mmCIF file as Biopython writes it, N, C-alpha, C and O atoms, coordinates in Angstrom:
data_model
#
loop_
_atom_site.group_PDB
_atom_site.id
_atom_site.type_symbol
_atom_site.label_atom_id
_atom_site.label_alt_id
_atom_site.label_comp_id
_atom_site.label_asym_id
_atom_site.label_entity_id
_atom_site.label_seq_id
_atom_site.pdbx_PDB_ins_code
_atom_site.Cartn_x
_atom_site.Cartn_y
_atom_site.Cartn_z
_atom_site.occupancy
_atom_site.B_iso_or_equiv
_atom_site.auth_seq_id
_atom_site.auth_asym_id
_atom_site.pdbx_PDB_model_num
ATOM 1   N N  . MET A ? 1  ? 11.338 6.776   6.764   1.0 0.0 1  A 1 
ATOM 2   C CA . MET A ? 1  ? 12.110 6.646   5.535   1.0 0.0 1  A 1 
ATOM 3   C C  . MET A ? 1  ? 11.271 5.878   4.515   1.0 0.0 1  A 1 
ATOM 4   O O  . MET A ? 1  ? 10.622 4.885   4.842   1.0 0.0 1  A 1 
ATOM 5   N N  . LYS A ? 2  ? 11.298 6.356   3.283   1.0 0.0 2  A 1 
ATOM 6   C CA . LYS A ? 2  ? 10.569 5.688   2.210   1.0 0.0 2  A 1 
ATOM 7   C C  . LYS A ? 2  ? 11.548 5.184   1.167   1.0 0.0 2  A 1 
ATOM 8   O O  . LYS A ? 2  ? 12.614 5.762   0.958   1.0 0.0 2  A 1 
ATOM 9   N N  . LYS A ? 3  ? 11.164 4.092   0.513   1.0 0.0 3  A 1 
ATOM 10  C CA . LYS A ? 3  ? 11.924 3.639   -0.639  1.0 0.0 3  A 1 
ATOM 11  C C  . LYS A ? 3  ? 10.962 3.067   -1.666  1.0 0.0 3  A 1 
ATOM 12  O O  . LYS A ? 3  ? 9.933  2.485   -1.322  1.0 0.0 3  A 1 
ATOM 13  N N  . LEU A ? 4  ? 11.310 3.242   -2.918  1.0 0.0 4  A 1 
ATOM 14  C CA . LEU A ? 4  ? 10.536 2.719   -4.029  1.0 0.0 4  A 1 
ATOM 15  C C  . LEU A ? 4  ? 11.202 1.442   -4.490  1.0 0.0 4  A 1 
ATOM 16  O O  . LEU A ? 4  ? 12.395 1.437   -4.794  1.0 0.0 4  A 1 
ATOM 17  N N  . ASN A ? 5  ? 10.443 0.356   -4.545  1.0 0.0 5  A 1 
ATOM 18  C CA . ASN A ? 5  ? 10.945 -0.913  -5.055  1.0 0.0 5  A 1 
ATOM 19  C C  . ASN A ? 5  ? 10.344 -1.152  -6.437  1.0 0.0 5  A 1 
ATOM 20  O O  . ASN A ? 5  ? 9.124  -1.205  -6.591  1.0 0.0 5  A 1 
ATOM 21  N N  . LEU A ? 6  ? 11.197 -1.295  -7.425  1.0 0.0 6  A 1 
ATOM 22  C CA . LEU A ? 6  ? 10.764 -1.666  -8.767  1.0 0.0 6  A 1 
ATOM 23  C C  . LEU A ? 6  ? 11.139 -3.126  -8.953  1.0 0.0 6  A 1 
ATOM 24  O O  . LEU A ? 6  ? 12.315 -3.485  -8.878  1.0 0.0 6  A 1 
ATOM 25  N N  . VAL A ? 7  ? 10.149 -3.963  -9.194  1.0 0.0 7  A 1 
ATOM 26  C CA . VAL A ? 7  ? 10.366 -5.400  -9.305  1.0 0.0 7  A 1 
ATOM 27  C C  . VAL A ? 7  ? 10.299 -5.789  -10.784 1.0 0.0 7  A 1 
ATOM 28  O O  . VAL A ? 7  ? 9.346  -5.458  -11.489 1.0 0.0 7  A 1 
ATOM 29  N N  . PHE A ? 8  ? 11.329 -6.494  -11.229 1.0 0.0 8  A 1 
ATOM 30  C CA . PHE A ? 8  ? 11.444 -6.924  -12.616 1.0 0.0 8  A 1 
ATOM 31  C C  . PHE A ? 8  ? 11.403 -8.444  -12.694 1.0 0.0 8  A 1 
ATOM 32  O O  . PHE A ? 8  ? 11.897 -9.133  -11.801 1.0 0.0 8  A 1 
ATOM 33  N N  . ASN A ? 9  ? 10.816 -8.957  -13.759 1.0 0.0 9  A 1 
ATOM 34  C CA . ASN A ? 9  ? 10.877 -10.384 -14.053 1.0 0.0 9  A 1 
ATOM 35  C C  . ASN A ? 9  ? 12.194 -10.651 -14.774 1.0 0.0 9  A 1 
ATOM 36  O O  . ASN A ? 9  ? 12.677 -9.818  -15.541 1.0 0.0 9  A 1 
ATOM 37  N N  . THR A ? 10 ? 12.762 -11.819 -14.516 1.0 0.0 10 A 1 
ATOM 38  C CA . THR A ? 10 ? 13.966 -12.230 -15.220 1.0 0.0 10 A 1 
ATOM 39  C C  . THR A ? 10 ? 13.739 -13.645 -15.744 1.0 0.0 10 A 1 
ATOM 40  O O  . THR A ? 10 ? 12.686 -14.240 -15.518 1.0 0.0 10 A 1 
ATOM 41  N N  . SER A ? 11 ? 14.719 -14.164 -16.435 1.0 0.0 11 A 1 
ATOM 42  C CA . SER A ? 11 ? 14.606 -15.534 -16.929 1.0 0.0 11 A 1 
ATOM 43  C C  . SER A ? 11 ? 14.691 -16.544 -15.786 1.0 0.0 11 A 1 
ATOM 44  O O  . SER A ? 11 ? 14.477 -17.738 -15.997 1.0 0.0 11 A 1 
ATOM 45  N N  . GLY A ? 12 ? 15.000 -16.076 -14.584 1.0 0.0 12 A 1 
ATOM 46  C CA . GLY A ? 12 ? 15.033 -16.928 -13.392 1.0 0.0 12 A 1 
ATOM 47  C C  . GLY A ? 12 ? 14.087 -16.369 -12.350 1.0 0.0 12 A 1 
ATOM 48  O O  . GLY A ? 12 ? 12.869 -16.405 -12.528 1.0 0.0 12 A 1 
ATOM 49  N N  . LYS A ? 13 ? 14.640 -15.852 -11.264 1.0 0.0 13 A 1 
ATOM 50  C CA . LYS A ? 13 ? 13.800 -15.287 -10.205 1.0 0.0 13 A 1 
ATOM 51  C C  . LYS A ? 13 ? 13.656 -13.772 -10.379 1.0 0.0 13 A 1 
ATOM 52  O O  . LYS A ? 13 ? 14.358 -13.165 -11.188 1.0 0.0 13 A 1 
ATOM 53  N N  . ALA A ? 14 ? 12.748 -13.172 -9.620  1.0 0.0 14 A 1 
ATOM 54  C CA . ALA A ? 14 ? 12.502 -11.732 -9.706  1.0 0.0 14 A 1 
ATOM 55  C C  . ALA A ? 14 ? 13.711 -10.939 -9.214  1.0 0.0 14 A 1 
ATOM 56  O O  . ALA A ? 14 ? 14.488 -11.414 -8.385  1.0 0.0 14 A 1 
ATOM 57  N N  . MET A ? 15 ? 13.852 -9.730  -9.736  1.0 0.0 15 A 1 
ATOM 58  C CA . MET A ? 15 ? 14.939 -8.828  -9.356  1.0 0.0 15 A 1 
ATOM 59  C C  . MET A ? 15 ? 14.317 -7.525  -8.890  1.0 0.0 15 A 1 
ATOM 60  O O  . MET A ? 15 ? 13.417 -7.001  -9.547  1.0 0.0 15 A 1 
ATOM 61  N N  . THR A ? 16 ? 14.786 -6.985  -7.752  1.0 0.0 16 A 1 
ATOM 62  C CA . THR A ? 16 ? 14.241 -5.744  -7.210  1.0 0.0 16 A 1 
ATOM 63  C C  . THR A ? 16 ? 15.317 -4.664  -7.213  1.0 0.0 16 A 1 
ATOM 64  O O  . THR A ? 16 ? 16.451 -4.894  -6.792  1.0 0.0 16 A 1 
ATOM 65  N N  . VAL A ? 17 ? 14.938 -3.481  -7.695  1.0 0.0 17 A 1 
ATOM 66  C CA . VAL A ? 17 ? 15.791 -2.301  -7.625  1.0 0.0 17 A 1 
ATOM 67  C C  . VAL A ? 17 ? 15.127 -1.356  -6.636  1.0 0.0 17 A 1 
ATOM 68  O O  . VAL A ? 17 ? 13.958 -1.010  -6.803  1.0 0.0 17 A 1 
ATOM 69  N N  . SER A ? 18 ? 15.863 -0.928  -5.597  1.0 0.0 18 A 1 
ATOM 70  C CA . SER A ? 18 ? 15.323 -0.038  -4.571  1.0 0.0 18 A 1 
ATOM 71  C C  . SER A ? 18 ? 15.910 1.353   -4.729  1.0 0.0 18 A 1 
ATOM 72  O O  . SER A ? 18 ? 17.119 1.519   -4.889  1.0 0.0 18 A 1 
ATOM 73  N N  . LEU A ? 19 ? 15.035 2.348   -4.682  1.0 0.0 19 A 1 
ATOM 74  C CA . LEU A ? 19 ? 15.436 3.749   -4.815  1.0 0.0 19 A 1 
ATOM 75  C C  . LEU A ? 19 ? 14.951 4.509   -3.584  1.0 0.0 19 A 1 
ATOM 76  O O  . LEU A ? 19 ? 13.777 4.424   -3.225  1.0 0.0 19 A 1 
ATOM 77  N N  . ALA A ? 20 ? 15.849 5.250   -2.939  1.0 0.0 20 A 1 
ATOM 78  C CA . ALA A ? 20 ? 15.518 5.977   -1.716  1.0 0.0 20 A 1 
ATOM 79  C C  . ALA A ? 20 ? 14.742 7.253   -2.014  1.0 0.0 20 A 1 
ATOM 80  O O  . ALA A ? 20 ? 14.924 7.884   -3.055  1.0 0.0 20 A 1 
ATOM 81  N N  . ASP A ? 21 ? 13.882 7.612   -1.085  1.0 0.0 21 A 1 
ATOM 82  C CA . ASP A ? 21 ? 13.154 8.878   -1.083  1.0 0.0 21 A 1 
ATOM 83  C C  . ASP A ? 21 ? 12.391 9.183   -2.366  1.0 0.0 21 A 1 
ATOM 84  O O  . ASP A ? 21 ? 12.651 10.203  -3.006  1.0 0.0 21 A 1 
ATOM 85  N N  . PRO A ? 22 ? 11.453 8.318   -2.755  1.0 0.0 22 A 1 
ATOM 86  C CA . PRO A ? 22 ? 10.652 8.621   -3.950  1.0 0.0 22 A 1 
ATOM 87  C C  . PRO A ? 22 ? 9.760  9.832   -3.690  1.0 0.0 22 A 1 
ATOM 88  O O  . PRO A ? 22 ? 9.401  10.116  -2.547  1.0 0.0 22 A 1 
ATOM 89  N N  . LYS A ? 23 ? 9.412  10.533  -4.749  1.0 0.0 23 A 1 
ATOM 90  C CA . LYS A ? 23 ? 8.544  11.705  -4.585  1.0 0.0 23 A 1 
ATOM 91  C C  . LYS A ? 23 ? 7.145  11.262  -4.161  1.0 0.0 23 A 1 
ATOM 92  O O  . LYS A ? 23 ? 6.711  10.152  -4.467  1.0 0.0 23 A 1 
ATOM 93  N N  . ASP A ? 24 ? 6.458  12.140  -3.459  1.0 0.0 24 A 1 
ATOM 94  C CA . ASP A ? 24 ? 5.088  11.856  -3.046  1.0 0.0 24 A 1 
ATOM 95  C C  . ASP A ? 24 ? 4.179  11.868  -4.270  1.0 0.0 24 A 1 
ATOM 96  O O  . ASP A ? 24 ? 4.411  12.619  -5.218  1.0 0.0 24 A 1 
ATOM 97  N N  . GLY A ? 25 ? 3.146  11.036  -4.243  1.0 0.0 25 A 1 
ATOM 98  C CA . GLY A ? 25 ? 2.168  11.009  -5.311  1.0 0.0 25 A 1 
ATOM 99  C C  . GLY A ? 25 ? 2.624  10.317  -6.576  1.0 0.0 25 A 1 
ATOM 100 O O  . GLY A ? 25 ? 2.038  10.519  -7.640  1.0 0.0 25 A 1 
ATOM 101 N N  . LEU A ? 26 ? 3.656  9.506   -6.477  1.0 0.0 26 A 1 
ATOM 102 C CA . LEU A ? 26 ? 4.179  8.782   -7.630  1.0 0.0 26 A 1 
ATOM 103 C C  . LEU A ? 26 ? 3.102  7.857   -8.206  1.0 0.0 26 A 1 
ATOM 104 O O  . LEU A ? 26 ? 2.406  7.170   -7.457  1.0 0.0 26 A 1 
ATOM 105 N N  . THR A ? 27 ? 2.967  7.841   -9.526  1.0 0.0 27 A 1 
ATOM 106 C CA . THR A ? 27 ? 1.942  7.006   -10.167 1.0 0.0 27 A 1 
ATOM 107 C C  . THR A ? 27 ? 2.562  5.748   -10.767 1.0 0.0 27 A 1 
ATOM 108 O O  . THR A ? 27 ? 3.774  5.673   -10.968 1.0 0.0 27 A 1 
ATOM 109 N N  . LEU A ? 28 ? 1.719  4.771   -11.046 1.0 0.0 28 A 1 
ATOM 110 C CA . LEU A ? 28 ? 2.188  3.539   -11.668 1.0 0.0 28 A 1 
ATOM 111 C C  . LEU A ? 28 ? 2.757  3.831   -13.055 1.0 0.0 28 A 1 
ATOM 112 O O  . LEU A ? 28 ? 3.756  3.228   -13.449 1.0 0.0 28 A 1 
ATOM 113 N N  . ASP A ? 29 ? 2.137  4.746   -13.800 1.0 0.0 29 A 1 
ATOM 114 C CA . ASP A ? 29 ? 2.657  5.087   -15.131 1.0 0.0 29 A 1 
ATOM 115 C C  . ASP A ? 29 ? 4.063  5.681   -15.047 1.0 0.0 29 A 1 
ATOM 116 O O  . ASP A ? 29 ? 4.912  5.376   -15.885 1.0 0.0 29 A 1 
ATOM 117 N N  . GLU A ? 30 ? 4.316  6.522   -14.050 1.0 0.0 30 A 1 
ATOM 118 C CA . GLU A ? 30 ? 5.660  7.083   -13.860 1.0 0.0 30 A 1 
ATOM 119 C C  . GLU A ? 30 ? 6.660  5.983   -13.518 1.0 0.0 30 A 1 
ATOM 120 O O  . GLU A ? 30 ? 7.797  5.999   -13.991 1.0 0.0 30 A 1 
ATOM 121 N N  . CYS A ? 31 ? 6.232  5.031   -12.697 1.0 0.0 31 A 1 
ATOM 122 C CA . CYS A ? 31 ? 7.099  3.902   -12.344 1.0 0.0 31 A 1 
ATOM 123 C C  . CYS A ? 31 ? 7.401  3.049   -13.565 1.0 0.0 31 A 1 
ATOM 124 O O  . CYS A ? 31 ? 8.539  2.623   -13.760 1.0 0.0 31 A 1 
ATOM 125 N N  . ARG A ? 32 ? 6.385  2.796   -14.393 1.0 0.0 32 A 1 
ATOM 126 C CA . ARG A ? 32 ? 6.597  2.010   -15.620 1.0 0.0 32 A 1 
ATOM 127 C C  . ARG A ? 32 ? 7.591  2.687   -16.553 1.0 0.0 32 A 1 
ATOM 128 O O  . ARG A ? 32 ? 8.460  2.030   -17.127 1.0 0.0 32 A 1 
ATOM 129 N N  . THR A ? 33 ? 7.459  4.007   -16.702 1.0 0.0 33 A 1 
ATOM 130 C CA . THR A ? 33 ? 8.369  4.755   -17.567 1.0 0.0 33 A 1 
ATOM 131 C C  . THR A ? 33 ? 9.804  4.648   -17.063 1.0 0.0 33 A 1 
ATOM 132 O O  . THR A ? 33 ? 10.726 4.419   -17.847 1.0 0.0 33 A 1 
ATOM 133 N N  . ALA A ? 34 ? 9.992  4.813   -15.756 1.0 0.0 34 A 1 
ATOM 134 C CA . ALA A ? 34 ? 11.331 4.695   -15.168 1.0 0.0 34 A 1 
ATOM 135 C C  . ALA A ? 34 ? 11.860 3.269   -15.315 1.0 0.0 34 A 1 
ATOM 136 O O  . ALA A ? 34 ? 13.036 3.066   -15.616 1.0 0.0 34 A 1 
ATOM 137 N N  . ALA A ? 35 ? 10.992 2.287   -15.101 1.0 0.0 35 A 1 
ATOM 138 C CA . ALA A ? 35 ? 11.403 0.882   -15.193 1.0 0.0 35 A 1 
ATOM 139 C C  . ALA A ? 35 ? 11.845 0.529   -16.606 1.0 0.0 35 A 1 
ATOM 140 O O  . ALA A ? 35 ? 12.810 -0.214  -16.785 1.0 0.0 35 A 1 
ATOM 141 N N  . GLU A ? 36 ? 11.151 1.052   -17.609 1.0 0.0 36 A 1 
ATOM 142 C CA . GLU A ? 36 ? 11.533 0.788   -19.000 1.0 0.0 36 A 1 
ATOM 143 C C  . GLU A ? 36 ? 12.943 1.300   -19.287 1.0 0.0 36 A 1 
ATOM 144 O O  . GLU A ? 36 ? 13.715 0.644   -19.986 1.0 0.0 36 A 1 
ATOM 145 N N  . LYS A ? 37 ? 13.276 2.470   -18.748 1.0 0.0 37 A 1 
ATOM 146 C CA . LYS A ? 37 ? 14.615 3.034   -18.946 1.0 0.0 37 A 1 
ATOM 147 C C  . LYS A ? 37 ? 15.667 2.209   -18.206 1.0 0.0 37 A 1 
ATOM 148 O O  . LYS A ? 37 ? 16.745 1.941   -18.737 1.0 0.0 37 A 1 
ATOM 149 N N  . LEU A ? 38 ? 15.346 1.815   -16.987 1.0 0.0 38 A 1 
ATOM 150 C CA . LEU A ? 38 ? 16.284 1.014   -16.196 1.0 0.0 38 A 1 
ATOM 151 C C  . LEU A ? 38 ? 16.519 -0.362  -16.803 1.0 0.0 38 A 1 
ATOM 152 O O  . LEU A ? 38 ? 17.636 -0.879  -16.785 1.0 0.0 38 A 1 
ATOM 153 N N  . GLN A ? 39 ? 15.463 -0.941  -17.335 1.0 0.0 39 A 1 
ATOM 154 C CA . GLN A ? 39 ? 15.558 -2.303  -17.870 1.0 0.0 39 A 1 
ATOM 155 C C  . GLN A ? 39 ? 16.638 -2.412  -18.939 1.0 0.0 39 A 1 
ATOM 156 O O  . GLN A ? 39 ? 17.257 -3.466  -19.087 1.0 0.0 39 A 1 
ATOM 157 N N  . LEU A ? 40 ? 16.869 -1.352  -19.673 1.0 0.0 40 A 1 
ATOM 158 C CA . LEU A ? 40 ? 17.868 -1.368  -20.745 1.0 0.0 40 A 1 
ATOM 159 C C  . LEU A ? 40 ? 19.289 -1.532  -20.226 1.0 0.0 40 A 1 
ATOM 160 O O  . LEU A ? 40 ? 20.160 -2.017  -20.948 1.0 0.0 40 A 1 
ATOM 161 N N  . VAL A ? 41 ? 19.533 -1.132  -18.973 1.0 0.0 41 A 1 
ATOM 162 C CA . VAL A ? 41 ? 20.901 -1.172  -18.448 1.0 0.0 41 A 1 
ATOM 163 C C  . VAL A ? 41 ? 21.095 -2.175  -17.310 1.0 0.0 41 A 1 
ATOM 164 O O  . VAL A ? 41 ? 22.206 -2.324  -16.802 1.0 0.0 41 A 1 
ATOM 165 N N  . LEU A ? 42 ? 20.034 -2.856  -16.910 1.0 0.0 42 A 1 
ATOM 166 C CA . LEU A ? 42 ? 20.159 -3.827  -15.814 1.0 0.0 42 A 1 
ATOM 167 C C  . LEU A ? 42 ? 20.895 -5.078  -16.277 1.0 0.0 42 A 1 
ATOM 168 O O  . LEU A ? 42 ? 20.627 -5.621  -17.348 1.0 0.0 42 A 1 
ATOM 169 N N  . ALA A ? 43 ? 21.823 -5.515  -15.446 1.0 0.0 43 A 1 
ATOM 170 C CA . ALA A ? 43 ? 22.572 -6.732  -15.737 1.0 0.0 43 A 1 
ATOM 171 C C  . ALA A ? 43 ? 22.695 -7.527  -14.438 1.0 0.0 43 A 1 
ATOM 172 O O  . ALA A ? 43 ? 23.648 -7.330  -13.685 1.0 0.0 43 A 1 
ATOM 173 N N  . PRO A ? 44 ? 21.746 -8.422  -14.168 1.0 0.0 44 A 1 
ATOM 174 C CA . PRO A ? 44 ? 21.807 -9.213  -12.934 1.0 0.0 44 A 1 
ATOM 175 C C  . PRO A ? 44 ? 23.124 -9.974  -12.831 1.0 0.0 44 A 1 
ATOM 176 O O  . PRO A ? 44 ? 23.625 -10.503 -13.823 1.0 0.0 44 A 1 
ATOM 177 N N  . SER A ? 45 ? 23.681 -10.023 -11.619 1.0 0.0 45 A 1 
ATOM 178 C CA . SER A ? 45 ? 24.955 -10.714 -11.411 1.0 0.0 45 A 1 
ATOM 179 C C  . SER A ? 45 ? 24.843 -12.206 -11.701 1.0 0.0 45 A 1 
ATOM 180 O O  . SER A ? 45 ? 25.852 -12.871 -11.938 1.0 0.0 45 A 1 
ATOM 181 N N  . SER A ? 46 ? 23.626 -12.730 -11.685 1.0 0.0 46 A 1 
ATOM 182 C CA . SER A ? 46 ? 23.426 -14.160 -11.946 1.0 0.0 46 A 1 
ATOM 183 C C  . SER A ? 46 ? 23.525 -14.493 -13.431 1.0 0.0 46 A 1 
ATOM 184 O O  . SER A ? 46 ? 23.554 -15.664 -13.809 1.0 0.0 46 A 1 
ATOM 185 N N  . GLY A ? 47 ? 23.577 -13.447 -14.281 1.0 0.0 47 A 1 
ATOM 186 C CA . GLY A ? 47 ? 23.665 -13.680 -15.712 1.0 0.0 47 A 1 
ATOM 187 C C  . GLY A ? 47 ? 22.319 -13.862 -16.389 1.0 0.0 47 A 1 
ATOM 188 O O  . GLY A ? 47 ? 22.260 -14.088 -17.598 1.0 0.0 47 A 1 
ATOM 189 N N  . GLU A ? 48 ? 21.233 -13.766 -15.625 1.0 0.0 48 A 1 
ATOM 190 C CA . GLU A ? 48 ? 19.901 -13.909 -16.198 1.0 0.0 48 A 1 
ATOM 191 C C  . GLU A ? 48 ? 19.541 -12.690 -17.036 1.0 0.0 48 A 1 
ATOM 192 O O  . GLU A ? 48 ? 20.208 -11.658 -16.961 1.0 0.0 48 A 1 
ATOM 193 N N  . THR A ? 49 ? 18.503 -12.811 -17.821 1.0 0.0 49 A 1 
ATOM 194 C CA . THR A ? 49 ? 18.030 -11.721 -18.653 1.0 0.0 49 A 1 
ATOM 195 C C  . THR A ? 49 ? 16.795 -11.096 -18.020 1.0 0.0 49 A 1 
ATOM 196 O O  . THR A ? 49 ? 15.879 -11.808 -17.608 1.0 0.0 49 A 1 
ATOM 197 N N  . VAL A ? 50 ? 16.766 -9.759  -17.942 1.0 0.0 50 A 1 
ATOM 198 C CA . VAL A ? 50 ? 15.580 -9.067  -17.444 1.0 0.0 50 A 1 
ATOM 199 C C  . VAL A ? 50 ? 14.540 -9.091  -18.555 1.0 0.0 50 A 1 
ATOM 200 O O  . VAL A ? 50 ? 14.801 -8.640  -19.670 1.0 0.0 50 A 1 
ATOM 201 N N  . THR A ? 51 ? 13.349 -9.626  -18.243 1.0 0.0 51 A 1 
ATOM 202 C CA . THR A ? 51 ? 12.329 -9.812  -19.275 1.0 0.0 51 A 1 
ATOM 203 C C  . THR A ? 51 ? 11.186 -8.813  -19.198 1.0 0.0 51 A 1 
ATOM 204 O O  . THR A ? 51 ? 10.393 -8.727  -20.136 1.0 0.0 51 A 1 
ATOM 205 N N  . GLY A ? 52 ? 11.074 -8.055  -18.112 1.0 0.0 52 A 1 
ATOM 206 C CA . GLY A ? 52 ? 10.008 -7.067  -18.033 1.0 0.0 52 A 1 
ATOM 207 C C  . GLY A ? 52 ? 9.768  -6.565  -16.630 1.0 0.0 52 A 1 
ATOM 208 O O  . GLY A ? 52 ? 10.288 -7.106  -15.654 1.0 0.0 52 A 1 
ATOM 209 N N  . PHE A ? 53 ? 8.967  -5.515  -16.548 1.0 0.0 53 A 1 
ATOM 210 C CA . PHE A ? 53 ? 8.579  -4.888  -15.292 1.0 0.0 53 A 1 
ATOM 211 C C  . PHE A ? 53 ? 7.391  -5.642  -14.706 1.0 0.0 53 A 1 
ATOM 212 O O  . PHE A ? 53 ? 6.437  -5.947  -15.422 1.0 0.0 53 A 1 
ATOM 213 N N  . GLU A ? 54 ? 7.442  -5.945  -13.409 1.0 0.0 54 A 1 
ATOM 214 C CA . GLU A ? 54 ? 6.343  -6.664  -12.753 1.0 0.0 54 A 1 
ATOM 215 C C  . GLU A ? 54 ? 5.470  -5.738  -11.918 1.0 0.0 54 A 1 
ATOM 216 O O  . GLU A ? 54 ? 4.256  -5.681  -12.113 1.0 0.0 54 A 1 
ATOM 217 N N  . LYS A ? 55 ? 6.099  -4.996  -10.968 1.0 0.0 55 A 1 
ATOM 218 C CA . LYS A ? 55 ? 5.315  -4.138  -10.087 1.0 0.0 55 A 1 
ATOM 219 C C  . LYS A ? 55 ? 6.209  -3.113  -9.404  1.0 0.0 55 A 1 
ATOM 220 O O  . LYS A ? 55 ? 7.436  -3.203  -9.427  1.0 0.0 55 A 1 
ATOM 221 N N  . ALA A ? 56 ? 5.535  -2.122  -8.789  1.0 0.0 56 A 1 
ATOM 222 C CA . ALA A ? 56 ? 6.230  -1.107  -8.004  1.0 0.0 56 A 1 
ATOM 223 C C  . ALA A ? 56 ? 5.563  -1.037  -6.639  1.0 0.0 56 A 1 
ATOM 224 O O  . ALA A ? 56 ? 4.338  -1.109  -6.533  1.0 0.0 56 A 1 
ATOM 225 N N  . THR A ? 57 ? 6.375  -0.898  -5.596  1.0 0.0 57 A 1 
ATOM 226 C CA . THR A ? 57 ? 5.843  -0.717  -4.247  1.0 0.0 57 A 1 
ATOM 227 C C  . THR A ? 57 ? 6.626  0.388   -3.560  1.0 0.0 57 A 1 
ATOM 228 O O  . THR A ? 57 ? 7.812  0.580   -3.828  1.0 0.0 57 A 1 
ATOM 229 N N  . VAL A ? 58 ? 5.958  1.112   -2.675  1.0 0.0 58 A 1 
ATOM 230 C CA . VAL A ? 58 ? 6.629  2.086   -1.815  1.0 0.0 58 A 1 
ATOM 231 C C  . VAL A ? 58 ? 6.610  1.502   -0.418  1.0 0.0 58 A 1 
ATOM 232 O O  . VAL A ? 58 ? 5.553  1.152   0.105   1.0 0.0 58 A 1 
ATOM 233 N N  . VAL A ? 59 ? 7.790  1.398   0.187   1.0 0.0 59 A 1 
ATOM 234 C CA . VAL A ? 59 ? 7.938  0.856   1.535   1.0 0.0 59 A 1 
ATOM 235 C C  . VAL A ? 59 ? 8.299  1.998   2.478   1.0 0.0 59 A 1 
ATOM 236 O O  . VAL A ? 59 ? 9.258  2.730   2.234   1.0 0.0 59 A 1 
ATOM 237 N N  . THR A ? 60 ? 7.540  2.148   3.542   1.0 0.0 60 A 1 
ATOM 238 C CA . THR A ? 60 ? 7.800  3.175   4.542   1.0 0.0 60 A 1 
ATOM 239 C C  . THR A ? 60 ? 8.222  2.483   5.837   1.0 0.0 60 A 1 
ATOM 240 O O  . THR A ? 60 ? 7.525  1.599   6.334   1.0 0.0 60 A 1 
ATOM 241 N N  . THR A ? 61 ? 9.367  2.895   6.374   1.0 0.0 61 A 1 
ATOM 242 C CA . THR A ? 61 ? 9.844  2.300   7.619   1.0 0.0 61 A 1 
ATOM 243 C C  . THR A ? 61 ? 10.020 3.378   8.678   1.0 0.0 61 A 1 
ATOM 244 O O  . THR A ? 61 ? 10.302 4.537   8.370   1.0 0.0 61 A 1 
ATOM 245 N N  . THR A ? 62 ? 9.850  2.978   9.913   1.0 0.0 62 A 1 
ATOM 246 C CA . THR A ? 62 ? 10.063 3.867   11.056  1.0 0.0 62 A 1 
ATOM 247 C C  . THR A ? 62 ? 11.123 3.235   11.939  1.0 0.0 62 A 1 
ATOM 248 O O  . THR A ? 62 ? 11.067 2.046   12.251  1.0 0.0 62 A 1 
ATOM 249 N N  . THR A ? 63 ? 12.080 4.041   12.333  1.0 0.0 63 A 1 
ATOM 250 C CA . THR A ? 63 ? 13.145 3.562   13.207  1.0 0.0 63 A 1 
ATOM 251 C C  . THR A ? 63 ? 12.976 4.184   14.586  1.0 0.0 63 A 1 
ATOM 252 O O  . THR A ? 63 ? 12.850 5.403   14.711  1.0 0.0 63 A 1 
ATOM 253 N N  . GLU A ? 64 ? 12.974 3.354   15.614  1.0 0.0 64 A 1 
ATOM 254 C CA . GLU A ? 64 ? 12.843 3.819   16.973  1.0 0.0 64 A 1 
ATOM 255 C C  . GLU A ? 64 ? 14.027 3.322   17.798  1.0 0.0 64 A 1 
ATOM 256 O O  . GLU A ? 64 ? 14.428 2.163   17.692  1.0 0.0 64 A 1 
ATOM 257 N N  . ALA A ? 65 ? 14.565 4.189   18.597  1.0 0.0 65 A 1 
ATOM 258 C CA . ALA A ? 65 ? 15.665 3.829   19.487  1.0 0.0 65 A 1 
ATOM 259 C C  . ALA A ? 65 ? 15.151 2.963   20.620  1.0 0.0 65 A 1 
ATOM 260 O O  . ALA A ? 65 ? 14.070 3.202   21.157  1.0 0.0 65 A 1 
ATOM 261 N N  . VAL A ? 66 ? 15.918 1.974   20.974  1.0 0.0 66 A 1 
ATOM 262 C CA . VAL A ? 66 ? 15.597 1.128   22.123  1.0 0.0 66 A 1 
ATOM 263 C C  . VAL A ? 66 ? 16.261 1.758   23.342  1.0 0.0 66 A 1 
ATOM 264 O O  . VAL A ? 66 ? 17.468 1.998   23.361  1.0 0.0 66 A 1 
ATOM 265 N N  . GLU A ? 67 ? 15.457 2.014   24.340  1.0 0.0 67 A 1 
ATOM 266 C CA . GLU A ? 67 ? 16.013 2.669   25.550  1.0 0.0 67 A 1 
ATOM 267 C C  . GLU A ? 67 ? 15.876 1.790   26.753  1.0 0.0 67 A 1 
ATOM 268 O O  . GLU A ? 67 ? 16.285 2.174   27.849  1.0 0.0 67 A 1 
#
């Protein structure tokens, strides 16, 4: 399973938005474009202000049954 993490700076601590199943070959420029659109509607529950995009990471996890 893969997920895309978009990390934003806020007036306090960092905020991460996770999106499931990102497309293969995603570029940093594509992530920045998506982050700019998301930033306009993000409202952290802490009341802080989102101040900008910090980074994007793709996390891949493997799940194995314990037998």
